[in-house]
N, C-alpha and C positions, 0 to 999 in steps of 0.2 A: 593504397590503404591507406587509414588516417592510423594515428599513435593509438585512438581508441580502439580501431576494429582492428588492430592489429594484435594487441592486448587483450581483447575478447577472443579470439581468434585460437589465440596460442593459449589461453587458458582452457577451452574448447575443447584442444588439440590434443593437449597432456592431462589430462581431466584426470587419468587414473592414477598420474602423480602425486597427485593431490591429497592431501589427508585428508582435505573436507568433500570426499568425491564417493565414499562407498554409503549409498543409502542404505543398504542392508546391515551393515554393520553397525550405523548409526552416524554419528558425523564424523568420527575421523577413523583412517584407516592405518595410519605412520603412527609411530612413537612420537613423545614428546620431543625430543631433540630435533626432530624434521620438522614440526611446526615451527619451534623456536627458531631454526637454521634458516627456514622462509620469510620470516618476518624479519632479516639483516634485509631482505631485498627491496629495494627500494616500490615495488609494485604492491607490498603488502606492508607497508609499515603503517599506515592510517590502518582502526577500523573499514572504514567506508569501504575502502579498498576490498581489507578481506570478507567484507560482509557480500560485496559482490562477485568475489571470487567462489565463495559458498552456492550464490544466486546459480552465476553460470554452471558450474559442476552439478550441481541438480537439476536444472533442466536440463543439460544435456544426460543424462543417465535416466531420468523419466521418460525423454523423450526415446531412450534407449531400451525401457523397458513397457512403454506402450506400443512398442513395435512389434516387439517379440510376442505381447499379450494379442493383440490383432492376430495373427496366428496361430494362437494356441498355445503358446509357448509360456511355460509359467519361470522359466530359467531364474529369472531378473525379480520375478513375485512372493520370496518366501526371507519376509527381513524377518520373523522371527516363529519359525512354526517347527522346530528340531528340538524331536521329542513328544512332542503332541498331536502326531498321525494316527499312531495307532488306537488313542481317544478319542479323537474327532474325526476322525474317518467317515464318515455319512454326510450327506447333502443336505440343505435349504434348514438347516439348524439357524439358532438364533441366540449371540451371542452381549453384552455388555461386555465394555472395554473403556475404563476409569485411568487419566494418564494416556489419551489415544494422541497425543504431540501432533502431529501433523497428518494422521492418519495413514501413515504408510512406517517409519522409521521406525525399528522397533517392534512393528505391530505384530500382535499374536494373530489379529484376525481377517488382514487386509485379505490373506492367500486363499481364505476360507469365503471372502466375498467376491473375490474376482473369480472362484475357479470351484464354487462348491455350493454356489446359489445361495449360503450364507445371508442375512440380514441383521440387522439389531441396531443396538445403540452407541454410542462415544461420546466419551463426556471427557472433556477438555478445558481447565479454568481460565488459562491466559489467549484471552481473547484473538490474539494474531495466530496464533499456531489453533484455536476454532475453524479461524475465515480460511484454512488453507486446509484444515482437515473436513469441511464442508464444501470444498473444491473435489479433492482426492475421494469421496466417498459418499458416491449419491445412491445408494442404493439403502444407506443407513440413516437414521437421527442423529445430529449431532446436540450436544446440551452444553453447551457454556457457564459452567459452576464449578465451583472443589466440590467435594462430599465431605462431609462430617460428621459429627455425634450429632445424635438427636437432639441435645441442650442447647448445642452451638447454630443448630439450623436458624438461615435466616438470616443469620449476621454477618456482613461483608467479610473480608479480611485480607490481607496484603499480600501479594505472593509478587516475587521476583522471578522477570522472566531469565530464563539459561538455558532456552533451548531443550536438549535432553534433558539439562538438571535441572527445570523450574523446579523452584519451589517454596513451598511458605517463608514469609520474610521473619524471621526469628529477631526479637529485641535485641536489641543492643549490633545489631549486626552493622558490617562496613556499611557505606553509603553506596548506592548500585555503579555508580563511576568508577570506585573501587574496587570491582567485582568483575574477575576478568573471566565472564559468563564463556563457555565455551572458550577457553582456555583463549580469551582474549582475540576469538574471531568473531564474536557477537557482541553488542554495547547489553550491559546487562539493565534494567528497569524496570520499577517497581510498578504494580499495578493494582489497585480494589478489584475485585472479585465476588460474586454474589454466592452463597454458599445454601446445600440442601445436603438431605439424608438420599444415602442409595436408593433407598423404597419411596420417597417423594419423586425421586425422578424415573422410577418403575411405573407408579401410578399416574404420574402425568401424560406418559408416554401410553400407556394401556398396553404395557406390551406383554406378551404371551406369553406360556411356558416354554422356560429358557432354559437351553441345554451350558453354555460355559461363559464364564464371569473372570476374565482378566483384569488385575491390579497393578498398577505400577506409580506409586504415588510418594515415591523416596521416601518413604520409609513412613508413611500416612497410611500405609492400608490398614491397619488395625481399628483406626478413627471411623475409618469408609465403612467397615464391617460392623461397626458399631450401630450405624445407621442402617442395617439389613435388616429388615423383619422376616426373618428364614420360617416365621410359622407362614407367610404369604406370598414369601419370594425367594424361592428356595432352586437355583441352578444345579445342573446336574456335576457340573465339574468347577472349579475355584484353583486360578493361577494366581498366587502371592507371590511379588520379586523379595526373596528376600536374601539380602547381600549377607547378613549376619544371620542364616539358617538356623543354628545348632540355639543360638540364644531366644530366637524369634518363635521357634517352633513349640516349645511349651508354651507360649500365652497364646497364641494360634487353636493348638489344640483346648486350652480350657475354652475360649472362645465359640468355637463350635462345637464345645460339650455332649461329642459321639454324634453329631449330626453329620460329618463330615470324617473320612479316614485319610492318611498320606497314603498318595499311592506313585510318588517319585516325585525323586530330587533331581530338578535338571541344572545345567549349571548357574545361573542364576534366581532361580523360582521355587517355588514349592508348588507340586500337583495334589489338590482335593477332589476325592469324589465321595457323593453322596452317599451316604449308608442306609441300606433297608431299603 
């Protein structure tokens, strides 16, 4: 066995102990000190080796997930559905998920597509992640753009790849090489992406009546909602990532203007339901 084969085999056999291995939980499962400790090992001292470790671990877990799904088991296919089941417990619905990432990790719609017959739209601005999303979600349409308010639509913006922490690049932000995306386990980079309003995306896709909107846009959810014409496009449920829920809830309620009511506060999200 060559040194390269030995390294790859060792990563695959020990993937459960790697902090990059848990697809369902996101990018990492271990605490920060474990990641930093791994970086002292020669195998993980370069970003390329860390990225290779991420790819191997994800491939192993994806193969396991697909094997379970082939026999009808959803054991490894619920990345982010905690608390939503009693509201979305029906088949053949339609969803829109913005901030789709690779189509699986932290997805609020993956289980619905794979096991409940749902289909829908996935919106992801980072081209690299959009390509993964296309491969991962064959029943859904994947759109490569950032969602913005109407006055900004059509003007490209610069985004910074940070995997699960990708975001709009801020003026004066440190250059990509100084940004430890994924806590140093993936190289950050800036990329120019197209922009549309959410209603433009829905019109382009000729979306039918829809049941569920999921927004995970690293703090830009309100800008995306400003580009949604609720007179024409009104989902039954809207899920919004809101880590600072107490601060953001009043603004969201003003934005919805009585058309939606808060039905549940989940660990990281606020779930709203259409009124009337």
